[in-house]
C-alpha positions as CSV (number, residue, x, y, z in Angstrom):
1,M,64.7,-46.9,12.3
2,T,60.8,-46.6,12.6
3,G,58.3,-45.8,9.3
4,F,57.8,-42.3,10.6
5,Q,61.5,-41.8,10.8
6,A,62.1,-43.0,7.3
7,F,59.3,-40.6,6.2
8,I,60.6,-37.7,7.6
9,L,64.3,-38.6,6.3
10,G,62.7,-39.2,2.8
11,L,60.6,-35.9,3.2
12,V,63.9,-33.7,4.1
13,Q,65.8,-35.3,1.6
14,G,63.3,-34.8,-1.2
15,L,62.6,-31.2,-0.2
16,T,65.9,-29.9,0.4
17,E,68.2,-31.8,-1.9
18,F,66.4,-29.9,-4.9
19,L,65.0,-26.8,-3.2
20,P,67.9,-24.3,-2.8
21,V,68.0,-24.4,1.0
22,S,70.9,-27.3,1.6
23,S,69.9,-30.7,2.2
24,S,73.4,-31.5,3.9
25,G,72.7,-28.6,6.3
26,H,69.0,-29.4,7.3
27,L,69.9,-33.0,8.0
28,A,72.8,-32.3,10.3
29,I,70.6,-29.6,11.9
30,I,67.9,-32.1,12.6
31,Q,70.1,-34.7,13.5
32,N,71.6,-32.5,16.0
33,F,68.7,-30.9,17.6
34,M,66.2,-33.7,17.4
35,N,68.5,-36.6,18.1
36,L,67.4,-38.3,14.6
37,K,70.0,-40.1,13.1
38,E,70.4,-40.3,9.4
39,G,70.2,-43.9,9.1
40,A,72.3,-46.8,8.1
41,L,74.2,-46.4,5.0
42,E,72.2,-48.5,2.8
43,F,68.9,-46.1,3.7
44,T,71.4,-43.0,2.8
45,V,72.2,-44.7,-0.5
46,L,68.4,-45.5,-1.2
47,L,67.6,-41.9,-0.5
48,H,70.0,-40.7,-2.9
49,L,69.0,-43.1,-5.6
50,G,65.3,-41.6,-5.1
51,S,66.7,-38.2,-5.7
52,L,68.3,-39.3,-9.0
53,I,65.2,-41.1,-10.2
54,A,63.3,-37.6,-9.4
55,V,65.7,-35.8,-11.8
56,F,65.4,-38.2,-14.3
57,L,61.4,-38.2,-14.1
58,V,61.3,-34.5,-14.7
59,Y,64.1,-34.2,-17.3
60,R,64.0,-37.8,-19.0
61,K,64.0,-36.5,-22.5
62,A,67.3,-34.6,-21.6
63,V,68.8,-37.7,-20.0
64,I,68.0,-40.1,-22.4
65,G,69.4,-37.8,-25.1
66,I,72.7,-37.3,-23.1
67,I,73.1,-41.3,-22.7
68,K,72.4,-42.0,-26.3
69,A,74.8,-39.0,-27.5
70,F,77.8,-40.4,-25.1
71,F,77.6,-43.8,-27.0
72,C,77.1,-42.4,-30.2
73,M,80.2,-40.0,-29.7
74,I,82.4,-43.4,-28.6
75,A,81.3,-45.0,-31.8
76,D,82.3,-41.8,-34.0
77,L,85.6,-41.8,-32.1
78,F,86.3,-45.3,-33.5
79,R,84.5,-44.8,-37.1
80,E,85.3,-41.0,-37.9
81,K,88.1,-40.5,-35.3
82,S,86.1,-37.6,-34.1
83,L,83.5,-37.0,-31.3
84,M,81.4,-35.0,-33.8
85,I,80.6,-32.8,-30.7
86,K,78.7,-30.3,-32.7
87,K,76.3,-32.9,-34.5
88,D,73.5,-32.5,-31.9
89,K,73.1,-30.4,-28.7
90,Y,73.1,-33.6,-26.3
91,R,76.7,-34.1,-27.5
92,A,77.5,-30.7,-25.9
93,Y,75.8,-31.7,-22.8
94,V,78.0,-34.6,-22.5
95,I,81.1,-32.5,-22.6
96,F,80.0,-29.9,-20.3
97,L,78.8,-32.5,-17.6
98,I,82.3,-34.1,-17.8
99,I,83.9,-30.8,-17.2
100,G,81.7,-29.5,-14.7
101,S,81.8,-32.5,-12.8
102,I,85.4,-32.2,-12.4
103,P,86.1,-29.8,-9.5
104,A,83.7,-31.6,-7.1
105,G,85.2,-34.7,-7.8
106,I,88.7,-34.0,-7.2
107,A,87.6,-32.0,-4.1
108,G,85.5,-35.0,-2.8
109,V,88.5,-37.4,-3.2
110,L,91.3,-35.0,-1.6
111,F,89.0,-33.3,1.0
112,N,86.7,-35.9,2.0
113,D,87.8,-36.0,5.7
114,K,87.7,-32.5,6.1
115,L,84.5,-32.2,4.9
116,A,82.9,-35.1,7.2
117,E,84.3,-32.9,10.1
118,A,82.4,-29.7,8.7
119,F,79.0,-31.3,9.4
120,S,79.5,-31.3,13.0
121,S,79.9,-27.7,13.1
122,I,76.1,-26.2,13.4
123,I,77.7,-22.8,13.6
124,L,79.4,-23.1,10.3
125,I,76.2,-24.6,8.6
126,A,74.3,-21.6,9.8
127,F,76.9,-19.1,8.2
128,M,76.7,-21.1,4.9
129,L,72.9,-21.1,4.9
130,I,73.0,-17.1,5.3
131,I,75.6,-17.0,2.3
132,T,73.3,-19.5,0.4
133,G,70.6,-16.9,1.0
134,A,72.8,-14.0,-0.3
135,L,73.6,-16.1,-3.5
136,L,70.3,-16.8,-4.6
137,I,69.4,-12.9,-4.3
138,I,72.4,-12.0,-6.5
139,G,71.7,-14.9,-9.0
140,E,68.2,-14.1,-9.5
141,K,69.0,-10.1,-10.2
142,I,72.1,-11.3,-12.7
143,G,69.8,-13.8,-14.4
144,R,67.0,-11.7,-15.4
145,K,68.3,-10.9,-18.8
146,N,70.2,-14.1,-19.8
147,T,69.6,-15.7,-23.0
148,L,72.1,-18.5,-23.3
149,K,70.9,-22.2,-23.9
150,I,72.9,-25.0,-22.4
151,E,74.6,-25.9,-25.9
152,Q,75.6,-22.2,-26.2
153,I,78.1,-22.1,-23.4
154,K,81.8,-22.8,-23.5
155,G,83.8,-25.4,-21.8
156,K,85.0,-22.7,-19.4
157,N,81.7,-21.8,-18.5
158,A,80.9,-25.5,-17.5
159,F,84.0,-25.6,-15.3
160,L,83.1,-22.4,-13.7
161,I,79.5,-23.6,-13.0
162,G,81.6,-26.7,-11.7
163,L,83.5,-24.6,-9.1
164,F,80.3,-23.5,-7.7
165,Q,79.1,-26.9,-7.4
166,M,82.6,-28.0,-5.8
167,A,81.9,-25.0,-3.0
168,A,78.4,-26.6,-2.3
169,L,80.2,-29.8,-0.7
170,L,80.3,-27.4,2.4
171,P,77.3,-28.3,4.5
172,G,74.6,-25.3,4.7
173,L,75.8,-24.2,1.0
174,S,72.8,-25.5,-1.4
175,R,74.1,-27.6,-4.0
176,S,70.8,-26.7,-6.4
177,G,71.0,-23.1,-5.4
178,T,74.9,-22.8,-5.6
179,T,75.2,-24.5,-8.8
180,M,72.0,-22.7,-10.5
181,V,73.4,-19.3,-9.6
182,G,76.7,-20.5,-11.1
183,G,74.8,-20.9,-14.5
184,L,73.1,-17.7,-14.0
185,V,76.3,-15.8,-13.4
186,N,77.7,-17.6,-16.6
187,G,74.7,-16.2,-18.9
188,L,72.4,-19.4,-19.0
189,K,69.0,-18.3,-19.0
190,K,66.9,-19.2,-15.8
191,E,65.2,-22.3,-17.5
192,D,68.5,-23.7,-18.6
193,A,70.5,-23.0,-15.4
194,V,68.1,-24.9,-13.4
195,E,68.2,-27.7,-15.8
196,F,71.9,-27.9,-16.0
197,S,72.1,-27.8,-12.2
198,F,69.9,-30.8,-11.8
199,L,71.9,-32.6,-14.7
200,L,75.1,-31.8,-13.3
201,S,73.8,-33.4,-9.9
202,M,73.5,-36.6,-11.3
203,P,77.0,-37.9,-12.0
204,A,77.9,-36.6,-8.3
205,V,75.0,-38.4,-6.8
206,L,75.4,-41.3,-8.8
207,G,79.1,-41.5,-7.8
208,A,78.6,-41.1,-4.1
209,C,76.0,-44.0,-4.2
210,I,78.7,-46.3,-6.2
211,L,81.3,-45.3,-3.5
212,E,78.8,-46.0,-0.6
213,A,77.3,-49.2,-2.0
214,K,80.9,-50.6,-2.0
215,D,80.9,-49.8,1.8
216,I,77.7,-51.7,2.1
217,F,79.1,-54.7,0.3
218,S,82.1,-54.7,2.7
219,L,80.1,-54.6,5.9
220,G,77.9,-57.5,4.6
221,S,74.8,-56.7,6.2
222,I,71.6,-54.7,6.0
223,N,70.7,-52.7,9.3
224,T,67.2,-51.0,8.1
225,S,63.9,-52.8,7.8
226,A,62.8,-53.3,4.1
227,S,59.1,-51.4,5.0
228,A,61.6,-48.2,6.2
229,M,63.7,-48.2,3.3
230,L,60.7,-48.4,0.9
231,I,58.9,-45.7,2.6
232,G,61.9,-43.4,2.7
233,F,62.6,-44.0,-0.9
234,L,59.2,-43.6,-2.2
235,T,58.9,-40.3,0.0
236,A,62.3,-39.0,-1.8
237,V,61.0,-39.8,-5.1
238,I,57.6,-38.3,-5.1
239,V,58.6,-35.1,-3.0
240,G,61.9,-34.7,-5.0
241,Y,59.8,-34.7,-8.2
242,L,57.4,-32.1,-6.9
243,S,60.2,-30.0,-5.5
244,I,62.0,-29.8,-9.0
245,K,58.7,-28.6,-10.5
246,L,58.0,-26.0,-7.9
247,L,61.8,-24.6,-8.3
248,I,61.3,-24.3,-12.1
249,L,57.9,-22.5,-11.3
250,V,59.4,-20.3,-8.6
251,V,62.8,-19.5,-11.1
252,K,60.3,-18.4,-13.8
253,K,58.4,-16.2,-11.4
254,E,61.6,-14.7,-10.1
255,R,60.8,-15.6,-6.4
256,L,64.2,-17.1,-5.3
257,K,64.1,-14.3,-2.6
258,Y,61.7,-16.4,-0.6
259,F,64.2,-19.3,-0.5
260,A,66.8,-16.6,0.5
261,Y,64.4,-15.4,3.4
262,Y,63.9,-18.8,4.6
263,C,67.7,-19.7,4.6
264,W,68.4,-16.5,6.6
265,T,65.5,-17.3,9.3
266,V,66.7,-21.0,9.8
267,A,70.2,-19.7,10.1
268,C,69.1,-17.1,12.7
269,A,67.2,-19.6,14.6
270,V,69.9,-22.2,14.8
271,L,72.6,-19.3,15.9
272,V,69.9,-18.2,18.4
273,K,69.5,-21.8,19.8
274,V,73.4,-22.5,19.7
275,L,74.5,-19.4,21.3
276,F,71.7,-18.4,23.8
277,F,70.1,-21.9,24.9
C-alpha cells in the first residue's frame, strides 16, 4: 500500500465514519469502482483506533466521566450492595451504553458472515444510502422540539436506539446517522442525540478492534509499512475530529437535509453506473 492510498482510506474513514453518509458503504463503493483495496487487517484496525481517538478528543469529558463512574459503580456494588445509578448522570450513561450495545453485539455475532456478504452487493448499498437520506430528513423534522437529555431517557429508549445501531450493520446505512435518528425518535434533544450516537459507537468499535487484533496475532505478520499505517492513522484522527465538530454544527443549524441529498446523489450515481455502464 502506498502512502497516497493510506491517506485516501484514512480520509474516507475519518469523513464517512462520523458524517451520516455510511463509511462502510463508501469504502465498498471505492474498492469496487477504483480497484482500491481496503488494506491489510492491521491497517483496518489502526483506522478504527483513529476513529476512537477522534471521539475521545471531542467527548473526552463525558468519556472520562463514564470510565470513572463504571469503576465507582463496581466499588459501590461491593460496598453498598447497590450500583447507585442515580448518584450522577455518568452512571446512567454507563447503563444506557451497555443496554444500547446489546442489539448490535448480538447481531454481529449471529450474522457476521451474512453481513460480510452484503458488502459485495453495490446495488444493496445504493438502496441503503437512499434509506439513510430518508431517515435524516425524518429525524430532523421529529427532533426539532426535543428536550430530553441523555440521563433523562429510560432503559427501553436506550435499547431502541441500540436497534437503530444494529440496523446500521448493513452497508450503506450510516451508523452515526441512523443511531442519531434513533435518539431523536426517542426524544433526545439534538446535541444529546449526536453525543449518545458517538458514545455508543465506542464499545462497538473497540470490540471490533479487539476481535480483529486477535486475528492479526494469529497471522503472525504485518503486511503494511509503518509509514503507510502512520499516514492512515493520523488522517483518520484529524479528519474524524473535524467531521464530528462539523456534524454537531450541522445538527444545531438543522441542515441534515444536505447530507440526505448527498446520499441520494451517490446512490443514484452508483445505480446508473451499475445498471447502464
